[in-house]
SEDO-233009 format. One line per 4 residues: number of its first residue (from 1); their letters; for each residue x, y, z of N, C-alpha, C, O. Coordinates in Angstrom, 1 decimal. Last residue first. Layout:
N
NUM	a	X,Y,Z,X,Y,Z,X,Y,Z,X,Y,Z ~ ...
# end
This chain:
74
74	xxxx	-169.1,-91.4,-244.2,-169.6,-90.3,-244.2,-168.7,-89.2,-245.2,-169.0,-88.0,-245.4 ~ -167.6,-94.0,-243.4,-168.2,-93.5,-245.2,-169.0,-92.3,-245.1,-169.6,-92.1,-246.2 ~ -166.8,-93.9,-241.0,-165.9,-93.5,-242.2,-166.8,-93.4,-243.5,-166.5,-92.7,-244.5 ~ -169.3,-93.9,-239.5,-168.3,-92.8,-239.7,-167.3,-92.4,-240.9,-167.1,-91.3,-241.5
70	xxxx	-170.1,-96.6,-240.6,-170.9,-95.3,-240.8,-170.0,-94.0,-240.8,-169.9,-93.2,-241.8 ~ -168.3,-97.8,-239.0,-168.0,-97.9,-240.5,-169.0,-96.8,-241.1,-168.7,-96.2,-242.2 ~ -168.3,-97.1,-236.5,-167.2,-96.8,-237.0,-167.2,-96.8,-238.5,-166.4,-96.2,-239.2 ~ -171.0,-98.8,-235.9,-171.1,-96.8,-236.4,-169.4,-96.5,-236.5,-169.2,-95.3,-236.6
66	xxxx	-170.5,-101.1,-236.3,-171.3,-100.8,-237.5,-171.1,-99.4,-237.5,-171.0,-98.7,-238.5 ~ -168.7,-101.2,-233.8,-168.4,-101.8,-235.5,-169.1,-101.1,-236.5,-168.5,-100.5,-237.4 ~ -170.8,-100.6,-232.2,-169.7,-100.1,-231.9,-169.1,-100.3,-233.3,-169.1,-99.3,-234.0 ~ -172.5,-103.3,-232.3,-173.4,-101.7,-232.7,-172.0,-100.4,-233.0,-172.2,-99.5,-233.7
62	xxxx	-170.6,-105.4,-231.5,-171.5,-104.9,-233.0,-172.0,-103.9,-233.4,-172.0,-103.6,-234.5 ~ -170.6,-104.1,-228.9,-169.2,-104.3,-229.6,-169.7,-104.3,-231.1,-169.4,-103.4,-231.9 ~ -173.0,-104.4,-227.6,-172.4,-103.0,-227.8,-171.2,-103.1,-229.0,-171.1,-102.2,-229.8 ~ -173.8,-107.2,-228.1,-174.2,-105.9,-228.9,-173.9,-105.1,-228.7,-174.2,-104.4,-229.6
58	xxxx	-171.7,-108.9,-226.2,-171.4,-108.4,-227.7,-172.2,-107.7,-228.4,-171.7,-107.3,-229.5 ~ -173.3,-108.4,-223.8,-171.8,-107.8,-224.1,-171.5,-107.2,-225.7,-171.2,-106.1,-226.3 ~ -176.1,-109.2,-223.0,-174.9,-109.4,-223.9,-174.3,-108.5,-224.6,-174.6,-107.9,-225.7 ~ -178.3,-108.8,-221.4,-176.8,-109.2,-220.6,-176.3,-109.8,-221.9,-176.1,-111.0,-221.8
54	xxxx	-180.6,-107.4,-222.3,-180.3,-108.6,-222.7,-179.2,-109.0,-221.9,-179.4,-110.2,-221.6 ~ -179.7,-105.1,-221.1,-181.1,-105.7,-220.5,-181.3,-107.1,-221.2,-182.2,-107.9,-220.8 ~ -177.4,-104.1,-221.8,-177.7,-104.0,-220.2,-179.0,-105.3,-220.1,-179.1,-106.1,-219.3 ~ -177.7,-103.7,-224.5,-176.7,-104.5,-223.9,-177.1,-104.9,-222.6,-177.2,-106.1,-222.4
50	xxxx	-179.7,-102.4,-224.8,-180.2,-103.4,-225.3,-179.1,-104.4,-224.6,-179.4,-105.6,-224.2 ~ -178.0,-99.7,-223.8,-179.5,-100.0,-223.1,-179.9,-101.4,-223.4,-180.4,-101.9,-222.4 ~ -176.3,-99.6,-225.2,-175.9,-99.6,-224.2,-177.3,-100.4,-223.5,-177.4,-101.4,-222.8 ~ -177.8,-99.4,-227.8,-176.9,-100.3,-227.9,-176.6,-100.4,-226.3,-176.7,-101.6,-225.9
46	xxxx	-178.9,-96.4,-227.5,-179.7,-97.8,-227.4,-179.2,-99.1,-227.5,-180.0,-100.0,-227.3 ~ -176.5,-94.9,-227.0,-177.6,-95.1,-226.1,-178.1,-96.5,-226.2,-177.9,-97.4,-225.5 ~ -175.4,-95.3,-229.6,-174.9,-95.7,-228.8,-175.7,-95.9,-227.4,-175.7,-97.0,-226.8 ~ -177.9,-93.9,-231.2,-177.2,-95.4,-231.4,-176.3,-95.9,-230.3,-176.6,-97.1,-230.0
42	xxxx	-177.6,-91.2,-229.5,-178.8,-91.8,-229.8,-178.2,-93.4,-229.8,-178.0,-94.1,-228.8 ~ -174.9,-90.4,-230.6,-175.3,-90.5,-229.3,-176.5,-91.5,-228.9,-176.4,-92.3,-228.0 ~ -175.3,-90.3,-233.2,-174.4,-91.3,-232.9,-174.7,-91.3,-231.4,-174.7,-92.5,-230.9 ~ -177.3,-88.8,-233.7,-177.8,-89.9,-233.9,-177.0,-90.9,-233.5,-177.3,-92.1,-233.3
38	xxxx	-176.5,-86.4,-232.9,-177.9,-86.7,-232.1,-178.0,-88.3,-232.4,-178.6,-89.0,-231.7 ~ -174.6,-85.8,-234.7,-174.2,-85.9,-233.7,-175.2,-86.5,-232.7,-174.7,-87.1,-231.8 ~ -176.3,-85.3,-237.3,-175.5,-86.5,-236.9,-175.1,-86.9,-235.7,-175.0,-88.1,-235.5 ~ -177.6,-83.1,-236.4,-178.0,-84.3,-236.4,-177.4,-85.7,-236.4,-177.7,-86.7,-235.8
34	xxxx	-175.3,-81.3,-236.0,-176.4,-81.5,-235.3,-176.9,-82.7,-235.5,-176.6,-83.5,-234.6 ~ -174.1,-81.8,-239.2,-173.5,-81.8,-238.0,-174.3,-82.1,-236.6,-173.9,-83.2,-236.0 ~ -175.1,-80.6,-241.1,-175.8,-81.8,-240.7,-175.2,-82.4,-239.6,-175.8,-83.4,-239.1 ~ -173.9,-78.4,-241.9,-175.5,-78.4,-241.3,-176.3,-79.2,-240.9,-177.5,-79.1,-240.6
30	xxxx	-170.7,-79.4,-242.3,-171.7,-78.5,-241.9,-172.6,-78.4,-241.1,-172.4,-78.4,-239.9 ~ -169.1,-81.8,-242.2,-170.4,-82.1,-242.4,-171.4,-80.9,-242.1,-172.6,-81.1,-241.8 ~ -166.0,-81.6,-242.2,-166.9,-81.0,-243.2,-168.6,-81.0,-243.0,-169.3,-80.2,-243.7 ~ -165.2,-82.9,-239.9,-165.2,-83.6,-241.2,-165.7,-83.1,-242.3,-165.9,-83.8,-243.3
26	xxxx	-166.0,-80.8,-238.0,-164.0,-80.8,-238.8,-164.2,-81.9,-239.8,-163.3,-81.9,-240.7 ~ -168.4,-80.9,-237.8,-168.0,-79.9,-238.5,-166.6,-80.1,-239.2,-166.3,-79.8,-240.3 ~ -168.3,-83.8,-236.3,-168.9,-83.6,-237.2,-167.9,-82.5,-238.1,-167.1,-82.9,-238.9 ~ -166.9,-82.3,-234.3,-166.2,-83.3,-234.7,-166.6,-83.7,-236.2,-165.8,-83.8,-237.1
22	xxxx	-169.1,-80.8,-233.1,-167.7,-80.1,-233.6,-166.9,-81.4,-234.3,-166.1,-81.0,-235.1 ~ -170.6,-82.9,-232.3,-171.1,-82.0,-233.3,-169.8,-81.2,-233.6,-169.8,-80.9,-234.8 ~ -169.3,-83.5,-230.0,-169.5,-84.5,-230.9,-169.6,-84.2,-232.2,-169.1,-84.9,-233.2 ~ -169.3,-81.4,-228.5,-168.0,-81.9,-228.8,-168.3,-83.0,-230.1,-167.5,-83.2,-231.1
18	xxxx	-172.2,-81.0,-228.1,-171.6,-80.1,-228.4,-170.2,-80.9,-229.0,-170.3,-81.0,-230.2 ~ -172.6,-83.6,-226.5,-172.9,-83.5,-227.9,-172.4,-82.5,-228.7,-172.1,-82.8,-229.8 ~ -171.0,-83.5,-223.9,-170.8,-84.1,-224.9,-171.0,-84.0,-226.1,-170.2,-84.1,-227.0 ~ -172.3,-80.9,-223.1,-171.3,-80.7,-223.6,-170.9,-81.7,-224.5,-170.4,-81.4,-225.7
14	xxxx	-175.0,-81.7,-223.0,-175.0,-80.8,-223.7,-173.5,-80.9,-224.2,-173.2,-80.9,-225.4 ~ -174.4,-84.4,-220.6,-175.1,-84.5,-222.2,-174.8,-83.3,-223.0,-174.3,-83.7,-224.0 ~ -173.5,-83.4,-218.2,-172.3,-83.8,-219.0,-173.1,-84.2,-220.7,-172.4,-84.2,-221.7 ~ -175.6,-83.2,-216.6,-175.1,-81.7,-217.2,-173.9,-82.5,-218.0,-173.2,-81.6,-218.6
10	xxxx	-178.8,-84.6,-216.9,-177.6,-84.8,-216.3,-176.6,-83.7,-217.3,-176.9,-83.4,-218.4 ~ -181.9,-82.1,-216.4,-180.6,-83.1,-217.7,-179.5,-83.3,-216.9,-179.2,-82.3,-216.2 ~ -184.2,-81.5,-215.0,-182.5,-80.9,-214.4,-182.0,-82.1,-215.2,-181.6,-83.1,-214.6 ~ -186.3,-82.4,-215.8,-186.3,-80.8,-215.0,-185.0,-80.5,-215.2,-184.6,-79.4,-215.5
6	xxxx	-186.1,-85.1,-216.3,-186.9,-84.4,-216.8,-186.7,-82.5,-216.7,-187.0,-81.7,-217.6 ~ -185.0,-85.8,-213.7,-184.0,-85.9,-214.8,-185.1,-84.8,-216.0,-184.6,-83.8,-216.5 ~ -187.1,-85.7,-212.0,-185.9,-84.9,-211.7,-185.2,-84.6,-213.1,-184.9,-83.5,-213.5 ~ -189.0,-87.9,-213.2,-189.2,-86.3,-213.3,-188.2,-85.3,-213.0,-188.3,-84.1,-213.4
2	xx	-187.4,-90.0,-212.6,-187.5,-89.3,-213.9,-187.9,-88.4,-214.1,-187.4,-87.7,-215.0 ~ -187.7,-90.3,-209.8,-186.6,-89.9,-210.7,-186.6,-89.5,-211.9,-185.9,-88.6,-212.3
# end
C-alpha cells in the first residue's frame, strides 16, 4: 500500500495545502506561506498519529491549542 501512495498520493492533500497556504497569504505572510502551511499540516498529522498510537485523545486537543496560539502570534 505504501508504494501505491508514493506513486499516487491522495488527491485531497494538494488542494488542502494550497488552501492553507492562501490563508497565510491573506494574513500577509507572503513568501513564508508555503512553509507555514506545510508546518501546520505536518504538526496536525504528527498529533493525529501520536493520538492514535498512544490512544490519548488529549494529545490532539493540546496540540491544536498550541497551534492556535502559534497562528495568533504570527
